[in-house]
N, C-alpha and C positions, 0 to 999 in steps of 0.2 A: 758864826752862823748858827742859828737855833736848829734843834732837831727837826722841826717841821720844815724848815727851809731846805735842809739837806735832803729830806725825803722828797720834797717837791722837785728839787733840782735833779735828783736821781730818776724820778718817775718821768719828768719831762724829757730828759735825755733818752731814756729807753724807748719812750713812746715815739719820739721823733725818728729813731733808728729802726722802728718796726718795718720789716720788708714786705709784709703781706697782711691781709685782713685776719688770717688765723693767728699770727703772732700778736697782732694788736688786740684781738679779743682775749687772748691769754693774759695780757697785761691788764686789761680792763678788769678781768675777774680777779687777778692777784691784788689789785688795789681797791677796786670798788664793789667787787662781789660780796655775797653775804658773809663769806669768811675772809674778806680782803683785809689788808693791813690798815687802810684808811677807815674802812667800816668799823674795824675794831676800835680805833681811836674814838669814833663817834659814840660807840656804846659806852665808853668810859665817862661820857658826860653825865649820864644818869646817876652815877655814883658820887659825883662831886658835890660839894657844898655850893650854894648859890653864888658865893663870892668867887670860888675857883671857876665855876662854870662861866661867869661873866668874863673872867680873865682869859680862859683858854679856848672857849667856844669859837670866837671869831677866827683864830688862827687855824683851827681844825676845819671849819667850814670853808675857809678860803683855800686850804690845801685841797679839800675834796673838789671844789668848784674848778680850780686850775687844772687839776688832772682830768676831770670830766670834759672841760672845754678842749684841752689838748687832744684827748682821745677822739672826740667828735670831728675836730679839724683834720686830724691825721686819717680818719676813716674817709672823709670826703675826698681827700687827696688821693688816697689809694684807689678808691672806686673810680674816680675820674681817670687815673692812670690805666686802670684795668680796662675801662671802656675804650679809651683811646687806643690801646693795644689791640683790642678786639676789632675796632673799626679799621685798623691798618691791615689786618690779616684777612678779614672776611670780605669777599668780593661776590658780585652777582653779574654774570655775563648776560646782558640783555639781548645779545645777538643769537643766543641759542634757539634752535627751532622749537615750535610747540610740540608737547609730547604727543605720541601716536594715540594714546588713549586719554580722553578727557580727564582732567584732574579737578578735585573740588566736589562738594556735594551741598545739598540743601540741609540745613540744620533741622533736627527733629522738631524743634519748637516752631520753626517756620513752616514745616510741613503740617504740623497739627493745626496751626492757625489757618492754613489754607483748607484743610479738611473741615474745620468748624464753619468757615465762611460758606463752603460748598453746601454743607448740610442745612445750615439755617437760611441760606438763600432759597433753598427749595421749599422752606416753610414760610417764606414771605418776610424774612427779617433782613433789614439793612445793617451795614456795618458802620458804627459810629466811633469817632476818636475824640480825644480831649487832651489837654496839656498834662504832662507828667509833673510839672511844678505847679501845685495848686495853692489856693488859700484855704484856711481852715473853715470858711463858711460853706464852700462847696463840698469839702472833704468830710466835714463833721456836722456843722450846725444845720444845713439844709437837709441832712439825712437823719434828723431827730436826735442829734448828739450835741446839745448846747455845751457851753463852757464847763459847767459843773457836772455834766453827765458822767457816771461811772464807766460807761462803755468806752470812753476815750482811752481808759487804761488798758483796753484790750489791744490797742494798736501801739507797737513800739515805733514811734514816729521820728523821722529825721526832719527837724525844724531849721529854717533859715533865720538869720537875724533880721531880715527885711520885714517891714509892715505891709500887710495886704491892703489893697485899695479900699476894702470895706472896714479896715481898722483891725483886722485880726492878724494871724501869723501866716507866713508863707512856708510851705513844706513840700516834701516829695510825697506824692499821693500814696495812700496806704491800700487803696483798692480802686477799681475802675468805676465805682458807683457815682462819682462826681459827674461822669459823662451822661448818666441817666438824667441827672437834674439839669445839666446844661441843655440836653436835647429837648427835654419837655419845655423848658423856658424859651427855647428858640423855635421850636416847631409846634408846640401845642400838642393836641391829641387828635386822632389816635396815634399811638406810637408802637412800633415793633422793631426792636434793635438788638444787636449784640455789640458789646463794647470790649474788644480784646486789647491788651496792652501790657506795658511793663508797670509794676508797682514795687514799692519799697517799704521794708520794715527791718528793724534792727534785730535780726535773728540769723543764726548760721549753725547748721549741722548737716547730717546726711540727707535730711528731707526738708531743710529750710535754707534759704540763702537771703542775704540783704536785698537782692533785686530778684524778682521772679515774675512770671507772666500769669495773667488772670484773664478770664473772659466772663463778662456778666451779660445776662439777658434781661430784657424789659419788655413787657406788653402792657399798654394802657388802652383801654377801650371800654365800651359799655357792656355790662353784664358779664364781666370776667370773674371766674371763680376758681377754687383750688383744683377742680378737676381738669381745667384747661392746663394748669401748671403740670400736673402729673402726666397728662398725655404728651405734652410737649417734651418733657424730660425723657420719658420712655422712648418716644420716636427718635430723639436725638441720640440716645445712648445705643439703641439698636443699630442705627446707621453708623455711628462712629466705631463700635466694636464689631460690627458686621456679624451680628448674631441676633436672632429673634428671641433667644432664651435669656432675656433680661427681666429680672424681677426686682422691683423697687419696694423699699419699705420707707415710709414717711414718719418721722419721730418729731414730737413737739420740741421746739427749741426756742432760743430767744436771740433776735437781732433787733436793734433799735429801729431800723428802717423798714422792717416788715411786721405785720400783725394780722393773722397768726404767722409764726415762723416755724419752718420744718427743716430738720436735717434729713438728707436723703441718703439711704444706705442702699447698696446693690448686692444681690446675692452672689456668692462664689462657691466653687468647689475646689477641693484639694486633689491635684493630679500630679503624680511623680514629685511630690513635695512642693509644688507651685500653685499659686492661686490662679484659677481660671474663672473668669467672670461668667455667670450663668446659673440658672436654677434658684430654687428657694434656699435661703440661708438657714432655714429651720430643719432641712433634711440632714440625715446622717452624713458625716464628712464634708459638710457645707458650713458656711458662715456668712456673716454680714460685714460689708466694708463701707465705712463712712466715706462719701464721695464729694458731696457738695452741700451748700446751704441755700435756702430759698424761702419764699413765703409771699403773702399778699402784701403789696406795697402799703405801708402805713399811710393813714389819712393825712397825717401831718406833713409827710414828704410830698404827697400830691398837692397839698395846699401851698407848701413852700415853693413848689415848682410852677405855681401860677394857674393850677386847675382847680375845679370844683370837685371835691371828693364825694359829694352826693350824686354827681353825675358820672364820674369816671372812676373805674376801678382797674386794678392791674396786679400782675405778679412779677417777681424778679428772682434771679438765681445767680449764683457765682461759683465758679470752679477754677481750680489752678490748671493752666494749660500744661505746665511742666509735669504735674501729677498725672494728667491724662496720657501724656507721652510715655512716662514711666510705666503705667499700667498696660498700655497697648503694646509697647515695643520692648518690654522686659528689661528696663534699666533699674538699677538698685541704689544709685547714689546721685542725688541731685547736683552735687558739686561738680561732677564730671561734665555737666552741660556747659559750664563756663570756663573749663580749663584750657580749651583750645587745643587738645591733644589730637593730632591728625590721625592717629591710629583709631581713636574712638570715633572721630568724625567719619572716617572712611568706612567703619563697621556699621554705625547707626545712621549715617547720612543717606539722603535720597538723591536720585538722579534729578537734575533740573528739568528733564523732560517727563518726570512722573507727576503730572498734574492730577490732583484728586478729582474724581468724577463719581456720581452716585451710580451711574450705569456700570462702571468698571470696578466699583468698590473703592471707597475713598482711601483705603490703606494699601491698595495694590502697588507693588513695586515694579519699576520698569525692568 
């Protein structure tokens, strides 16, 4: 028996005898880790002559593959056994009486969605929805981002292998802007909608997740200008944050679907080390916080949506719902929104009877 065969026999025997996942992981590291014995054999290939490498490489590669396959197979078996043991011991008594105090709460994202709908309904906006699985014509092309447009690189997109009906690609939508195009194509104009919903981008850290929530607003009518946009945003933010002391700053920016485009900053003050929205960001101990993107709808987008851009104008804006919830209710890590931790949910959650109303204050808790 060759040295490699002996190593394989020993490794496979030890892997088959591993009693738990911890022991199995230790064996994987011992053989296949960066400093593992089989990894060390692979490193010797680079120092061999082409003839030696051609002779010895297949055996070493076969050894590595057999150990990797055995490890994966044993891991599956141990995980299945562990799950079976848990299922055998965990029980749920469905005959238990209901708790004296109601349990469960409304998630902050759902609550903020309701608050947004209440505020914008008072401004005459309808709520529109659209599919989360889109084709790239609605997600990009109709929004002035053709195939070669560099703005597509701004979106880390999840694509599907399927072909779209119009010949493009299918994808998870990267924003809710496709709803705007679909609404204009279906209903014509004038239009006054908000489009809240889930969107997807390949990004993950304390303030970004692969799936997050966004709300976009769209107004299409005759004689619409940037002043209407600023008034709408000010009115919305004052109602949402429940303060009249909201000061906005509009900075020139670039979005392919609006022209001109503006980033909207909101003034804040520092109190006890925390940011409190309100006041001018130019005052001492104050600053400006970037909150959302907006602008006048690009003529090409209006045209692609079946309307005459010489007759109809409009504005659009978009903001992250999760970001609004974090700012209003004092959360500092977006990832906690999706962890399902009952302690977090009970602390930040809302009573199902706490329906947002403008008269009572959209953020009032029961």
